[in-house]
PDB file of N, CA, C and O in Angstrom:
ATOM      1  N   MET A   1       7.390   0.864  18.542  1.00  0.00           N
ATOM      2  CA  MET A   1       8.637   1.266  19.263  1.00  0.00           C
ATOM      3  C   MET A   1       8.005   1.313  20.609  1.00  0.00           C
ATOM      4  O   MET A   1       8.824   1.392  21.525  1.00  0.00           O
ATOM      5  N   ILE A   2       7.037   1.291  20.879  1.00  0.00           N
ATOM      6  CA  ILE A   2       6.215   1.529  22.522  1.00  0.00           C
ATOM      7  C   ILE A   2       6.485   0.231  23.210  1.00  0.00           C
ATOM      8  O   ILE A   2       6.817   0.210  24.395  1.00  0.00           O
ATOM      9  N   LEU A   3       6.332  -0.993  22.402  1.00  0.00           N
ATOM     10  CA  LEU A   3       6.949  -2.052  23.205  1.00  0.00           C
ATOM     11  C   LEU A   3       8.135  -2.438  23.934  1.00  0.00           C
ATOM     12  O   LEU A   3       8.394  -3.341  24.730  1.00  0.00           O
ATOM     13  N   ALA A   4       8.914  -1.271  23.308  1.00  0.00           N
ATOM     14  CA  ALA A   4      10.603  -1.435  23.762  1.00  0.00           C
ATOM     15  C   ALA A   4      10.812  -0.736  25.273  1.00  0.00           C
ATOM     16  O   ALA A   4      11.828  -0.741  25.968  1.00  0.00           O
ATOM     17  N   THR A   5       9.160   0.025  25.615  1.00  0.00           N
ATOM     18  CA  THR A   5       9.661  -0.017  26.935  1.00  0.00           C
ATOM     19  C   THR A   5       8.932  -1.183  28.251  1.00  0.00           C
ATOM     20  O   THR A   5       8.858  -0.976  29.462  1.00  0.00           O
ATOM     21  N   ASP A   6       8.490  -2.363  27.489  1.00  0.00           N
ATOM     22  CA  ASP A   6       7.751  -3.361  28.143  1.00  0.00           C
ATOM     23  C   ASP A   6       8.779  -3.864  28.957  1.00  0.00           C
ATOM     24  O   ASP A   6       9.537  -4.552  28.273  1.00  0.00           O
ATOM     25  N   MET A   7       9.242  -3.785  30.562  1.00  0.00           N
ATOM     26  CA  MET A   7      10.015  -4.560  31.369  1.00  0.00           C
ATOM     27  C   MET A   7       9.790  -6.331  30.896  1.00  0.00           C
ATOM     28  O   MET A   7      10.780  -7.047  31.048  1.00  0.00           O
ATOM     29  N   GLU A   8       8.696  -6.877  30.424  1.00  0.00           N
ATOM     30  CA  GLU A   8       8.854  -8.190  30.572  1.00  0.00           C
ATOM     31  C   GLU A   8       9.880  -8.846  29.409  1.00  0.00           C
ATOM     32  O   GLU A   8      10.251 -10.016  29.314  1.00  0.00           O
ATOM     33  N   LYS A   9      10.217  -7.675  28.543  1.00  0.00           N
ATOM     34  CA  LYS A   9      11.339  -8.198  27.630  1.00  0.00           C
ATOM     35  C   LYS A   9      12.608  -7.646  27.904  1.00  0.00           C
ATOM     36  O   LYS A   9      13.488  -7.548  27.048  1.00  0.00           O
ATOM     37  N   HIS A  10      12.742  -7.223  29.273  1.00  0.00           N
ATOM     38  CA  HIS A  10      14.160  -6.486  29.457  1.00  0.00           C
ATOM     39  C   HIS A  10      15.169  -7.564  29.129  1.00  0.00           C
ATOM     40  O   HIS A  10      16.057  -7.410  28.291  1.00  0.00           O
ATOM     41  N   ASN A  11      14.905  -9.104  30.120  1.00  0.00           N
ATOM     42  CA  ASN A  11      16.373  -9.686  30.096  1.00  0.00           C
ATOM     43  C   ASN A  11      16.732 -10.182  28.813  1.00  0.00           C
ATOM     44  O   ASN A  11      17.893 -10.306  28.424  1.00  0.00           O
ATOM     45  N   ALA A  12      15.342 -10.566  27.933  1.00  0.00           N
ATOM     46  CA  ALA A  12      16.061 -10.992  26.483  1.00  0.00           C
ATOM     47  C   ALA A  12      16.626 -10.187  25.970  1.00  0.00           C
ATOM     48  O   ALA A  12      17.762 -10.370  25.533  1.00  0.00           O
ATOM     49  N   ASP A  13      15.916  -8.941  25.870  1.00  0.00           N
ATOM     50  CA  ASP A  13      16.594  -7.794  25.094  1.00  0.00           C
ATOM     51  C   ASP A  13      18.056  -7.587  25.745  1.00  0.00           C
ATOM     52  O   ASP A  13      18.904  -7.218  24.933  1.00  0.00           O
ATOM     53  N   LEU A  14      18.480  -7.757  27.036  1.00  0.00           N
ATOM     54  CA  LEU A  14      19.693  -7.282  27.532  1.00  0.00           C
ATOM     55  C   LEU A  14      20.600  -8.467  27.173  1.00  0.00           C
ATOM     56  O   LEU A  14      21.757  -8.205  26.842  1.00  0.00           O
ATOM     57  N   THR A  15      20.259  -9.537  27.199  1.00  0.00           N
ATOM     58  CA  THR A  15      20.784 -10.883  26.488  1.00  0.00           C
ATOM     59  C   THR A  15      21.371 -10.942  24.895  1.00  0.00           C
ATOM     60  O   THR A  15      22.330 -11.567  24.440  1.00  0.00           O
ATOM     61  N   ARG A  16      20.592 -10.211  24.364  1.00  0.00           N
ATOM     62  CA  ARG A  16      20.615  -9.965  23.075  1.00  0.00           C
ATOM     63  C   ARG A  16      21.405  -8.612  22.488  1.00  0.00           C
ATOM     64  O   ARG A  16      21.871  -8.358  21.377  1.00  0.00           O
ATOM     65  N   LEU A  17      21.355  -8.024  23.466  1.00  0.00           N
ATOM     66  CA  LEU A  17      22.438  -6.506  23.562  1.00  0.00           C
ATOM     67  C   LEU A  17      23.679  -7.161  23.441  1.00  0.00           C
ATOM     68  O   LEU A  17      24.524  -6.947  22.572  1.00  0.00           O
ATOM     69  N   LYS A  18      23.746  -8.056  24.458  1.00  0.00           N
ATOM     70  CA  LYS A  18      25.263  -8.503  24.972  1.00  0.00           C
ATOM     71  C   LYS A  18      25.844  -9.193  23.910  1.00  0.00           C
ATOM     72  O   LYS A  18      27.047  -9.066  23.681  1.00  0.00           O
ATOM     73  N   SER A  19      25.054  -9.984  23.166  1.00  0.00           N
ATOM     74  CA  SER A  19      25.497 -10.806  21.858  1.00  0.00           C
ATOM     75  C   SER A  19      26.037 -10.072  20.997  1.00  0.00           C
ATOM     76  O   SER A  19      27.217 -10.188  20.664  1.00  0.00           O
ATOM     77  N   VAL A  20      24.844  -8.807  20.302  1.00  0.00           N
ATOM     78  CA  VAL A  20      25.274  -7.909  19.368  1.00  0.00           C
ATOM     79  C   VAL A  20      26.491  -7.169  19.429  1.00  0.00           C
ATOM     80  O   VAL A  20      27.255  -6.958  18.488  1.00  0.00           O
ATOM     81  N   VAL A  21      26.619  -6.759  20.716  1.00  0.00           N
ATOM     82  CA  VAL A  21      27.992  -6.235  21.349  1.00  0.00           C
ATOM     83  C   VAL A  21      29.221  -6.995  20.894  1.00  0.00           C
ATOM     84  O   VAL A  21      30.128  -6.625  20.149  1.00  0.00           O
ATOM     85  N   LYS A  22      29.020  -8.221  21.561  1.00  0.00           N
ATOM     86  CA  LYS A  22      30.081  -8.950  21.252  1.00  0.00           C
ATOM     87  C   LYS A  22      30.445  -9.424  19.907  1.00  0.00           C
ATOM     88  O   LYS A  22      31.573  -9.395  19.415  1.00  0.00           O
ATOM     89  N   GLU A  23      29.172  -9.941  19.272  1.00  0.00           N
ATOM     90  CA  GLU A  23      29.526 -10.443  17.868  1.00  0.00           C
ATOM     91  C   GLU A  23      30.098  -9.455  16.633  1.00  0.00           C
ATOM     92  O   GLU A  23      30.649  -9.775  15.580  1.00  0.00           O
ATOM     93  N   ASN A  24      29.759  -8.143  17.167  1.00  0.00           N
ATOM     94  CA  ASN A  24      30.211  -6.759  16.157  1.00  0.00           C
ATOM     95  C   ASN A  24      31.169  -6.447  16.666  1.00  0.00           C
ATOM     96  O   ASN A  24      31.590  -5.525  15.968  1.00  0.00           O
ATOM     97  N   SER A  25      32.059  -6.655  17.726  1.00  0.00           N
ATOM     98  CA  SER A  25      33.158  -5.881  18.277  1.00  0.00           C
ATOM     99  C   SER A  25      32.681  -4.447  18.704  1.00  0.00           C
ATOM    100  O   SER A  25      33.533  -3.573  18.862  1.00  0.00           O
ATOM    101  N   ILE A  26      31.560  -4.217  18.866  1.00  0.00           N
ATOM    102  CA  ILE A  26      31.039  -2.717  19.131  1.00  0.00           C
ATOM    103  C   ILE A  26      31.672  -2.096  20.427  1.00  0.00           C
ATOM    104  O   ILE A  26      31.961  -0.899  20.406  1.00  0.00           O
ATOM    105  N   ASP A  27      31.907  -2.857  21.573  1.00  0.00           N
ATOM    106  CA  ASP A  27      32.712  -2.741  22.761  1.00  0.00           C
ATOM    107  C   ASP A  27      34.027  -2.142  22.175  1.00  0.00           C
ATOM    108  O   ASP A  27      34.617  -1.379  22.940  1.00  0.00           O
ATOM    109  N   LYS A  28      34.620  -2.365  20.883  1.00  0.00           N
ATOM    110  CA  LYS A  28      35.859  -1.793  20.519  1.00  0.00           C
ATOM    111  C   LYS A  28      35.753  -0.668  19.456  1.00  0.00           C
ATOM    112  O   LYS A  28      36.577  -0.453  18.568  1.00  0.00           O
ATOM    113  N   GLY A  29      34.573   0.032  19.696  1.00  0.00           N
ATOM    114  CA  GLY A  29      33.863   1.125  18.908  1.00  0.00           C
ATOM    115  C   GLY A  29      33.749   1.131  17.505  1.00  0.00           C
ATOM    116  O   GLY A  29      34.023   2.141  16.856  1.00  0.00           O
ATOM    117  N   LYS A  30      33.248  -0.244  16.822  1.00  0.00           N
ATOM    118  CA  LYS A  30      33.084  -0.316  15.695  1.00  0.00           C
ATOM    119  C   LYS A  30      31.789  -0.598  15.269  1.00  0.00           C
ATOM    120  O   LYS A  30      31.518  -1.497  14.474  1.00  0.00           O
ATOM    121  N   ILE A  31      30.940   0.197  15.814  1.00  0.00           N
ATOM    122  CA  ILE A  31      29.402   0.055  15.595  1.00  0.00           C
ATOM    123  C   ILE A  31      28.714  -0.035  14.014  1.00  0.00           C
ATOM    124  O   ILE A  31      27.671  -0.578  13.651  1.00  0.00           O
ATOM    125  N   GLU A  32      29.736   0.725  13.243  1.00  0.00           N
ATOM    126  CA  GLU A  32      29.657   0.811  11.852  1.00  0.00           C
ATOM    127  C   GLU A  32      29.358  -0.704  11.254  1.00  0.00           C
ATOM    128  O   GLU A  32      28.992  -0.664  10.080  1.00  0.00           O
ATOM    129  N   SER A  33      29.437  -1.986  11.805  1.00  0.00           N
ATOM    130  CA  SER A  33      29.490  -3.295  11.488  1.00  0.00           C
ATOM    131  C   SER A  33      27.568  -3.612  11.299  1.00  0.00           C
ATOM    132  O   SER A  33      27.076  -4.482  10.579  1.00  0.00           O
ATOM    133  N   LEU A  34      26.805  -2.626  12.173  1.00  0.00           N
ATOM    134  CA  LEU A  34      25.731  -3.058  12.392  1.00  0.00           C
ATOM    135  C   LEU A  34      25.128  -2.879  11.121  1.00  0.00           C
ATOM    136  O   LEU A  34      24.150  -3.595  10.907  1.00  0.00           O
ATOM    137  N   SER A  35      25.517  -2.006  10.128  1.00  0.00           N
ATOM    138  CA  SER A  35      25.239  -1.197   9.064  1.00  0.00           C
ATOM    139  C   SER A  35      25.804  -1.695   7.684  1.00  0.00           C
ATOM    140  O   SER A  35      25.373  -1.402   6.569  1.00  0.00           O
ATOM    141  N   GLN A  36      26.910  -2.548   8.016  1.00  0.00           N
ATOM    142  CA  GLN A  36      27.432  -3.136   6.667  1.00  0.00           C
ATOM    143  C   GLN A  36      27.282  -4.651   6.327  1.00  0.00           C
ATOM    144  O   GLN A  36      28.258  -5.386   6.173  1.00  0.00           O
ATOM    145  N   CYS A  37      26.206  -4.993   6.241  1.00  0.00           N
ATOM    146  CA  CYS A  37      25.668  -6.026   6.210  1.00  0.00           C
ATOM    147  C   CYS A  37      24.980  -6.284   4.675  1.00  0.00           C
ATOM    148  O   CYS A  37      24.210  -5.407   4.281  1.00  0.00           O
ATOM    149  N   GLU A  38      25.185  -7.243   3.954  1.00  0.00           N
ATOM    150  CA  GLU A  38      24.488  -7.515   2.544  1.00  0.00           C
ATOM    151  C   GLU A  38      22.999  -7.215   2.701  1.00  0.00           C
ATOM    152  O   GLU A  38      22.483  -6.384   1.953  1.00  0.00           O
ATOM    153  N   ASP A  39      22.191  -7.927   3.752  1.00  0.00           N
ATOM    154  CA  ASP A  39      21.050  -8.528   3.763  1.00  0.00           C
ATOM    155  C   ASP A  39      20.610  -6.856   4.583  1.00  0.00           C
ATOM    156  O   ASP A  39      20.925  -6.376   5.672  1.00  0.00           O
ATOM    157  N   GLN A  40      19.835  -6.395   3.543  1.00  0.00           N
ATOM    158  CA  GLN A  40      18.991  -5.012   4.265  1.00  0.00           C
ATOM    159  C   GLN A  40      18.058  -5.098   5.200  1.00  0.00           C
ATOM    160  O   GLN A  40      17.809  -4.202   6.007  1.00  0.00           O
ATOM    161  N   LYS A  41      17.375  -6.426   5.122  1.00  0.00           N
ATOM    162  CA  LYS A  41      16.569  -6.742   6.297  1.00  0.00           C
ATOM    163  C   LYS A  41      17.490  -6.932   7.861  1.00  0.00           C
ATOM    164  O   LYS A  41      16.948  -6.745   8.950  1.00  0.00           O
ATOM    165  N   GLU A  42      18.456  -7.197   7.758  1.00  0.00           N
ATOM    166  CA  GLU A  42      19.208  -7.466   8.833  1.00  0.00           C
ATOM    167  C   GLU A  42      19.816  -6.108   9.405  1.00  0.00           C
ATOM    168  O   GLU A  42      20.095  -5.931  10.591  1.00  0.00           O
ATOM    169  N   VAL A  43      20.007  -5.010   8.201  1.00  0.00           N
ATOM    170  CA  VAL A  43      20.399  -3.859   8.421  1.00  0.00           C
ATOM    171  C   VAL A  43      19.173  -3.285   9.369  1.00  0.00           C
ATOM    172  O   VAL A  43      19.257  -3.008  10.566  1.00  0.00           O
ATOM    173  N   PHE A  44      18.183  -3.196   8.643  1.00  0.00           N
ATOM    174  CA  PHE A  44      16.791  -2.578   9.467  1.00  0.00           C
ATOM    175  C   PHE A  44      16.623  -3.394  10.920  1.00  0.00           C
ATOM    176  O   PHE A  44      16.419  -2.799  11.978  1.00  0.00           O
ATOM    177  N   ASN A  45      16.716  -4.542  10.831  1.00  0.00           N
ATOM    178  CA  ASN A  45      16.469  -5.210  12.026  1.00  0.00           C
ATOM    179  C   ASN A  45      17.567  -4.709  13.275  1.00  0.00           C
ATOM    180  O   ASN A  45      17.256  -4.716  14.466  1.00  0.00           O
ATOM    181  N   ASN A  46      18.857  -4.294  12.765  1.00  0.00           N
ATOM    182  CA  ASN A  46      19.911  -4.156  13.627  1.00  0.00           C
ATOM    183  C   ASN A  46      19.509  -2.706  14.300  1.00  0.00           C
ATOM    184  O   ASN A  46      19.503  -2.360  15.481  1.00  0.00           O
ATOM    185  N   GLN A  47      19.179  -2.001  13.110  1.00  0.00           N
ATOM    186  CA  GLN A  47      18.810  -0.349  13.644  1.00  0.00           C
ATOM    187  C   GLN A  47      17.641  -0.373  14.505  1.00  0.00           C
ATOM    188  O   GLN A  47      17.671   0.291  15.541  1.00  0.00           O
ATOM    189  N   GLN A  48      16.689  -1.007  14.226  1.00  0.00           N
ATOM    190  CA  GLN A  48      15.374  -1.120  15.181  1.00  0.00           C
ATOM    191  C   GLN A  48      15.634  -1.598  16.224  1.00  0.00           C
ATOM    192  O   GLN A  48      14.859  -1.182  17.085  1.00  0.00           O
ATOM    193  N   PHE A  49      16.536  -2.455  16.687  1.00  0.00           N
ATOM    194  CA  PHE A  49      17.032  -3.028  17.980  1.00  0.00           C
ATOM    195  C   PHE A  49      17.896  -2.097  18.604  1.00  0.00           C
ATOM    196  O   PHE A  49      18.055  -2.122  19.825  1.00  0.00           O
ATOM    197  N   ILE A  50      18.525  -1.194  17.801  1.00  0.00           N
ATOM    198  CA  ILE A  50      19.409  -0.204  18.718  1.00  0.00           C
ATOM    199  C   ILE A  50      18.567   0.811  19.284  1.00  0.00           C
ATOM    200  O   ILE A  50      18.804   1.209  20.424  1.00  0.00           O
ATOM    201  N   LEU A  51      17.603   1.277  18.614  1.00  0.00           N
ATOM    202  CA  LEU A  51      16.505   2.786  18.664  1.00  0.00           C
ATOM    203  C   LEU A  51      15.789   1.911  19.850  1.00  0.00           C
ATOM    204  O   LEU A  51      15.673   2.497  20.927  1.00  0.00           O
ATOM    205  N   GLU A  52      15.271   0.498  19.761  1.00  0.00           N
ATOM    206  CA  GLU A  52      14.351   0.072  20.942  1.00  0.00           C
ATOM    207  C   GLU A  52      15.312   0.084  22.372  1.00  0.00           C
ATOM    208  O   GLU A  52      14.724   0.238  23.442  1.00  0.00           O
ATOM    209  N   CYS A  53      16.713  -0.072  22.359  1.00  0.00           N
ATOM    210  CA  CYS A  53      17.235  -0.416  23.414  1.00  0.00           C
ATOM    211  C   CYS A  53      17.799   1.117  24.023  1.00  0.00           C
ATOM    212  O   CYS A  53      18.079   1.241  25.215  1.00  0.00           O
ATOM    213  N   ALA A  54      17.933   2.355  22.952  1.00  0.00           N
ATOM    214  CA  ALA A  54      17.781   3.709  23.169  1.00  0.00           C
ATOM    215  C   ALA A  54      16.524   4.353  23.993  1.00  0.00           C
ATOM    216  O   ALA A  54      16.587   5.268  24.814  1.00  0.00           O
ATOM    217  N   ILE A  55      15.342   3.619  23.551  1.00  0.00           N
ATOM    218  CA  ILE A  55      14.282   4.058  24.269  1.00  0.00           C
ATOM    219  C   ILE A  55      13.898   3.271  25.302  1.00  0.00           C
ATOM    220  O   ILE A  55      12.989   3.699  26.015  1.00  0.00           O
ATOM    221  N   HIS A  56      14.390   2.201  25.550  1.00  0.00           N
ATOM    222  CA  HIS A  56      14.162   1.276  26.670  1.00  0.00           C
ATOM    223  C   HIS A  56      14.978   1.937  27.597  1.00  0.00           C
ATOM    224  O   HIS A  56      14.304   2.270  28.572  1.00  0.00           O
ATOM    225  N   SER A  57      16.514   2.364  27.720  1.00  0.00           N
ATOM    226  CA  SER A  57      17.295   2.999  28.409  1.00  0.00           C
ATOM    227  C   SER A  57      16.844   4.360  28.816  1.00  0.00           C
ATOM    228  O   SER A  57      17.166   4.766  29.933  1.00  0.00           O
ATOM    229  N   SER A  58      16.110   5.124  27.998  1.00  0.00           N
ATOM    230  CA  SER A  58      15.761   6.275  28.381  1.00  0.00           C
ATOM    231  C   SER A  58      14.513   6.318  29.332  1.00  0.00           C
ATOM    232  O   SER A  58      14.335   7.223  30.148  1.00  0.00           O
ATOM    233  N   ASP A  59      13.523   5.073  29.120  1.00  0.00           N
ATOM    234  CA  ASP A  59      12.479   4.837  29.971  1.00  0.00           C
ATOM    235  C   ASP A  59      12.880   4.568  31.484  1.00  0.00           C
ATOM    236  O   ASP A  59      12.378   5.033  32.507  1.00  0.00           O
ATOM    237  N   LEU A  60      14.091   3.545  31.298  1.00  0.00           N
ATOM    238  CA  LEU A  60      14.548   3.302  32.493  1.00  0.00           C
ATOM    239  C   LEU A  60      15.051   4.147  33.581  1.00  0.00           C
ATOM    240  O   LEU A  60      14.716   4.056  34.762  1.00  0.00           O
ATOM    241  N   SER A  61      16.096   5.187  32.947  1.00  0.00           N
ATOM    242  CA  SER A  61      16.494   6.221  33.438  1.00  0.00           C
ATOM    243  C   SER A  61      15.438   7.362  34.070  1.00  0.00           C
ATOM    244  O   SER A  61      15.749   8.170  34.945  1.00  0.00           O
ATOM    245  N   GLN A  62      14.277   7.265  33.511  1.00  0.00           N
ATOM    246  CA  GLN A  62      13.490   8.627  34.117  1.00  0.00           C
ATOM    247  C   GLN A  62      13.539   8.589  35.813  1.00  0.00           C
ATOM    248  O   GLN A  62      13.536   9.647  36.442  1.00  0.00           O
ATOM    249  N   GLY A  63      13.582   7.374  36.439  1.00  0.00           N
ATOM    250  CA  GLY A  63      13.534   7.267  37.727  1.00  0.00           C
ATOM    251  C   GLY A  63      14.663   7.872  38.389  1.00  0.00           C
ATOM    252  O   GLY A  63      14.435   8.114  39.574  1.00  0.00           O
ATOM    253  N   THR A  64      15.875   8.207  37.957  1.00  0.00           N
ATOM    254  CA  THR A  64      16.858   9.011  38.304  1.00  0.00           C
ATOM    255  C   THR A  64      17.111  10.168  38.079  1.00  0.00           C
ATOM    256  O   THR A  64      18.262  10.586  37.951  1.00  0.00           O
ATOM    257  N   ARG A  65      15.996  10.928  37.989  1.00  0.00           N
ATOM    258  CA  ARG A  65      15.876  12.300  37.559  1.00  0.00           C
ATOM    259  C   ARG A  65      15.387  13.049  38.793  1.00  0.00           C
ATOM    260  O   ARG A  65      14.885  12.321  39.650  1.00  0.00           O
ATOM    261  N   ASP A  66      15.433  14.481  39.087  1.00  0.00           N
ATOM    262  CA  ASP A  66      14.781  15.031  40.309  1.00  0.00           C
ATOM    263  C   ASP A  66      13.423  14.871  40.003  1.00  0.00           C
ATOM    264  O   ASP A  66      12.933  14.735  38.882  1.00  0.00           O
ATOM    265  N   TRP A  67      12.740  14.902  41.302  1.00  0.00           N
ATOM    266  CA  TRP A  67      11.342  14.427  41.495  1.00  0.00           C
ATOM    267  C   TRP A  67      10.556  15.461  40.536  1.00  0.00           C
ATOM    268  O   TRP A  67       9.555  15.030  39.964  1.00  0.00           O
ATOM    269  N   GLU A  68      10.981  16.903  40.312  1.00  0.00           N
ATOM    270  CA  GLU A  68      10.204  18.083  40.113  1.00  0.00           C
ATOM    271  C   GLU A  68      10.203  17.635  38.274  1.00  0.00           C
ATOM    272  O   GLU A  68       9.241  17.726  37.512  1.00  0.00           O
ATOM    273  N   ILE A  69      10.961  17.373  38.096  1.00  0.00           N
ATOM    274  CA  ILE A  69      11.385  17.134  36.324  1.00  0.00           C
ATOM    275  C   ILE A  69      10.395  15.998  35.885  1.00  0.00           C
ATOM    276  O   ILE A  69       9.677  16.088  34.889  1.00  0.00           O
ATOM    277  N   VAL A  70      10.429  14.987  36.679  1.00  0.00           N
ATOM    278  CA  VAL A  70       9.546  13.797  36.861  1.00  0.00           C
ATOM    279  C   VAL A  70       7.886  14.199  36.853  1.00  0.00           C
ATOM    280  O   VAL A  70       7.135  14.115  35.881  1.00  0.00           O
ATOM    281  N   HIS A  71       7.625  14.547  37.890  1.00  0.00           N
ATOM    282  CA  HIS A  71       6.744  15.160  38.115  1.00  0.00           C
ATOM    283  C   HIS A  71       6.104  15.942  36.858  1.00  0.00           C
ATOM    284  O   HIS A  71       5.165  15.486  36.206  1.00  0.00           O
ATOM    285  N   ASP A  72       6.687  17.090  36.622  1.00  0.00           N
ATOM    286  CA  ASP A  72       6.304  17.733  35.355  1.00  0.00           C
ATOM    287  C   ASP A  72       6.130  16.894  34.036  1.00  0.00           C
ATOM    288  O   ASP A  72       5.350  17.209  33.138  1.00  0.00           O
ATOM    289  N   TRP A  73       6.800  15.989  34.027  1.00  0.00           N
ATOM    290  CA  TRP A  73       6.924  14.886  32.474  1.00  0.00           C
ATOM    291  C   TRP A  73       5.679  14.284  32.711  1.00  0.00           C
ATOM    292  O   TRP A  73       4.808  14.308  31.842  1.00  0.00           O
ATOM    293  N   THR A  74       5.467  13.620  34.052  1.00  0.00           N
ATOM    294  CA  THR A  74       4.327  12.765  33.906  1.00  0.00           C
ATOM    295  C   THR A  74       3.179  13.487  33.752  1.00  0.00           C
ATOM    296  O   THR A  74       2.275  12.860  33.200  1.00  0.00           O
ATOM    297  N   TYR A  75       2.927  14.650  34.079  1.00  0.00           N
ATOM    298  CA  TYR A  75       1.536  15.437  33.895  1.00  0.00           C
ATOM    299  C   TYR A  75       1.608  15.746  32.446  1.00  0.00           C
ATOM    300  O   TYR A  75       0.604  15.378  31.836  1.00  0.00           O
ATOM    301  N   LEU A  76       2.566  16.351  31.695  1.00  0.00           N
ATOM    302  CA  LEU A  76       2.398  16.220  30.618  1.00  0.00           C
ATOM    303  C   LEU A  76       1.930  15.211  29.487  1.00  0.00           C
ATOM    304  O   LEU A  76       1.101  15.453  28.610  1.00  0.00           O
ATOM    305  N   LEU A  77       2.600  14.081  29.677  1.00  0.00           N
ATOM    306  CA  LEU A  77       1.890  12.917  29.384  1.00  0.00           C
ATOM    307  C   LEU A  77       0.627  12.797  29.349  1.00  0.00           C
ATOM    308  O   LEU A  77      -0.127  12.534  28.413  1.00  0.00           O
ATOM    309  N   PHE A  78       0.331  13.129  31.057  1.00  0.00           N
ATOM    310  CA  PHE A  78      -1.312  12.640  31.456  1.00  0.00           C
ATOM    311  C   PHE A  78      -2.321  13.821  30.291  1.00  0.00           C
ATOM    312  O   PHE A  78      -3.388  13.494  29.771  1.00  0.00           O
ATOM    313  N   ASP A  79      -1.662  15.126  30.116  1.00  0.00           N
ATOM    314  CA  ASP A  79      -2.314  15.711  29.325  1.00  0.00           C
ATOM    315  C   ASP A  79      -2.254  15.366  27.830  1.00  0.00           C
ATOM    316  O   ASP A  79      -3.268  15.626  27.182  1.00  0.00           O
ATOM    317  N   GLU A  80      -1.604  15.025  27.433  1.00  0.00           N
ATOM    318  CA  GLU A  80      -1.393  14.202  26.017  1.00  0.00           C
ATOM    319  C   GLU A  80      -1.957  13.301  26.091  1.00  0.00           C
ATOM    320  O   GLU A  80      -2.467  13.045  25.001  1.00  0.00           O
ATOM    321  N   PHE A  81      -2.235  12.437  26.995  1.00  0.00           N
ATOM    322  CA  PHE A  81      -3.277  11.143  26.452  1.00  0.00           C
ATOM    323  C   PHE A  81      -4.384  11.295  26.607  1.00  0.00           C
ATOM    324  O   PHE A  81      -5.194  10.552  26.052  1.00  0.00           O
ATOM    325  N   PHE A  82      -4.918  12.724  27.741  1.00  0.00           N
ATOM    326  CA  PHE A  82      -6.081  12.746  27.913  1.00  0.00           C
ATOM    327  C   PHE A  82      -6.768  13.519  26.681  1.00  0.00           C
ATOM    328  O   PHE A  82      -7.970  13.355  26.474  1.00  0.00           O
ATOM    329  N   MET A  83      -6.050  14.301  25.926  1.00  0.00           N
ATOM    330  CA  MET A  83      -6.043  15.056  24.750  1.00  0.00           C
ATOM    331  C   MET A  83      -6.085  14.369  23.760  1.00  0.00           C
ATOM    332  O   MET A  83      -6.811  14.791  22.860  1.00  0.00           O
ATOM    333  N   GLN A  84      -5.453  13.262  23.564  1.00  0.00           N
ATOM    334  CA  GLN A  84      -5.869  12.151  22.561  1.00  0.00           C
ATOM    335  C   GLN A  84      -7.206  11.434  22.650  1.00  0.00           C
ATOM    336  O   GLN A  84      -7.982  11.233  21.715  1.00  0.00           O
ATOM    337  N   GLY A  85      -7.368  11.046  24.051  1.00  0.00           N
ATOM    338  CA  GLY A  85      -8.634  10.408  24.314  1.00  0.00           C
ATOM    339  C   GLY A  85      -9.865  10.987  23.867  1.00  0.00           C
ATOM    340  O   GLY A  85     -10.814  10.363  23.393  1.00  0.00           O
ATOM    341  N   ASP A  86      -9.769  12.445  24.083  1.00  0.00           N
ATOM    342  CA  ASP A  86     -11.033  13.265  23.827  1.00  0.00           C
ATOM    343  C   ASP A  86     -11.042  13.706  22.288  1.00  0.00           C
ATOM    344  O   ASP A  86     -11.987  14.352  21.835  1.00  0.00           O
ATOM    345  N   LEU A  87      -9.988  13.341  21.537  1.00  0.00           N
ATOM    346  CA  LEU A  87      -9.736  13.196  20.268  1.00  0.00           C
ATOM    347  C   LEU A  87     -10.725  11.879  19.626  1.00  0.00           C
ATOM    348  O   LEU A  87     -11.388  11.969  18.592  1.00  0.00           O
ATOM    349  N   GLU A  88     -10.654  10.863  20.361  1.00  0.00           N
ATOM    350  CA  GLU A  88     -10.792   9.753  19.816  1.00  0.00           C
ATOM    351  C   GLU A  88     -12.157   9.274  20.049  1.00  0.00           C
ATOM    352  O   GLU A  88     -12.568   8.212  19.582  1.00  0.00           O
ATOM    353  N   LEU A  89     -13.015  10.244  20.941  1.00  0.00           N
ATOM    354  CA  LEU A  89     -14.369  10.128  21.207  1.00  0.00           C
ATOM    355  C   LEU A  89     -15.263  10.363  20.116  1.00  0.00           C
ATOM    356  O   LEU A  89     -16.480  10.276  20.284  1.00  0.00           O
TER     357      LEU A  89
END
């Protein structure tokens, strides 16, 4: 899932998302069509892609928040990363 935040994939993912929306009439409120496939692998891949889009959208929206919130979240992440690094030593 962490690769969902990779900006290198942004244009390809956006193109794929537009295609999925158009092919499944999601713009008309029919999102359930993504989970009503016979092929369970396709259902899983659709769900995975939608989750990745949600994570990517959240990542992109971080810059629209108030500076204090961004600052606090950034330092919480730093703390978590350093604690994880200490555990792995």
